[in-house]
C-alpha positions as CSV (number, residue, x, y, z in Angstrom):
1,X,6.2,5.2,-14.1
2,X,8.4,4.4,-11.0
3,X,7.1,2.8,-7.7
4,X,7.4,6.2,-6.0
5,X,5.2,7.8,-8.7
6,X,2.7,5.1,-8.1
7,X,2.8,5.8,-4.3
8,X,2.5,9.4,-4.7
9,X,-0.7,8.8,-6.9
10,X,-2.2,6.8,-4.2
11,X,-1.5,9.4,-1.5
12,X,-3.1,12.1,-3.7
13,X,-6.2,9.8,-4.5
14,X,-5.3,9.2,-8.2
15,X,-5.0,6.0,-10.2
16,X,-1.6,4.8,-11.5
17,X,0.3,1.6,-12.3
18,X,3.5,0.0,-13.4
19,X,4.6,-3.6,-13.8
20,X,4.1,-4.8,-10.2
21,X,2.2,-2.0,-8.5
22,X,-1.0,-0.2,-8.9
23,X,-3.5,2.0,-7.3
24,X,-7.1,3.1,-7.7
25,X,-6.5,6.0,-5.5
26,X,-8.1,4.3,-2.5
27,X,-5.9,1.1,-2.2
28,X,-2.3,0.5,-3.1
29,X,-1.3,-3.0,-4.3
30,X,2.0,-4.7,-4.7
31,X,1.5,-7.5,-7.0
32,X,-1.9,-8.9,-5.8
33,X,-1.8,-7.7,-2.1
34,X,-3.1,-4.5,-0.7
35,X,-0.2,-2.9,1.2
36,X,-1.8,0.6,2.1
37,X,-5.4,1.8,2.1
38,X,-7.1,5.1,2.5
39,X,-9.9,5.2,5.3
40,X,-12.0,8.1,6.7
41,X,-9.6,8.1,9.6
42,X,-6.4,8.1,7.6
43,X,-4.2,5.5,6.2
44,X,-3.7,1.8,7.0
45,X,-0.4,0.3,6.2
46,X,0.2,-3.5,5.7
47,X,3.4,-4.2,7.7
48,X,3.5,-7.8,7.0
49,X,6.7,-9.2,5.7
50,X,6.6,-10.6,2.1
51,X,9.3,-10.5,-0.6
52,X,12.3,-8.2,-0.8
53,X,10.8,-6.3,-3.5
54,X,7.6,-5.8,-1.8
55,X,9.6,-4.9,1.6
56,X,11.2,-2.0,-0.3
57,X,7.8,-0.7,-1.6
58,X,6.4,-0.9,2.0
59,X,9.4,1.1,3.2
60,X,8.9,3.8,0.5
61,X,5.1,3.9,1.4
62,X,5.9,4.2,5.0
63,X,8.2,7.1,4.4
64,X,5.7,8.9,2.2
65,X,2.8,8.5,4.5
66,X,4.7,9.2,7.7
67,X,1.3,8.9,9.6
68,X,-0.7,5.5,9.5
69,X,-2.0,2.6,11.4
70,X,-0.2,-0.7,10.9
71,X,-1.6,-4.1,10.6
72,X,0.1,-7.4,10.5
73,X,-0.3,-11.0,9.6
74,X,-2.2,-10.1,6.3
75,X,-2.2,-13.1,3.9
76,X,-1.0,-12.8,0.2
77,X,-3.8,-11.8,-2.1
78,X,-5.8,-9.8,0.5
79,X,-7.9,-6.9,-0.9
80,X,-9.1,-5.2,2.4
81,X,-6.9,-4.1,5.4
82,X,-9.8,-2.8,7.5
83,X,-10.7,-6.3,8.7
84,X,-7.2,-6.5,10.4
85,X,-7.6,-3.3,12.4
């Protein structure tokens, strides 16, 4: 499964995973950090800079979502983006 497949599953509210990404349909993780999350008002996107590979995933996710609220300064390992709103 490609990274884009995992992102698409997240957007559609489905579970999916590959080597370094996974989603339960509500949150999208790159390694151990949530990079996007569904809320009742739409999507939250973690725009904190991490590694080159996570930056690519973030870019693909931003392009796929198109509309989202950004959060920054999220530490590695974070599991909930709502507290950064």
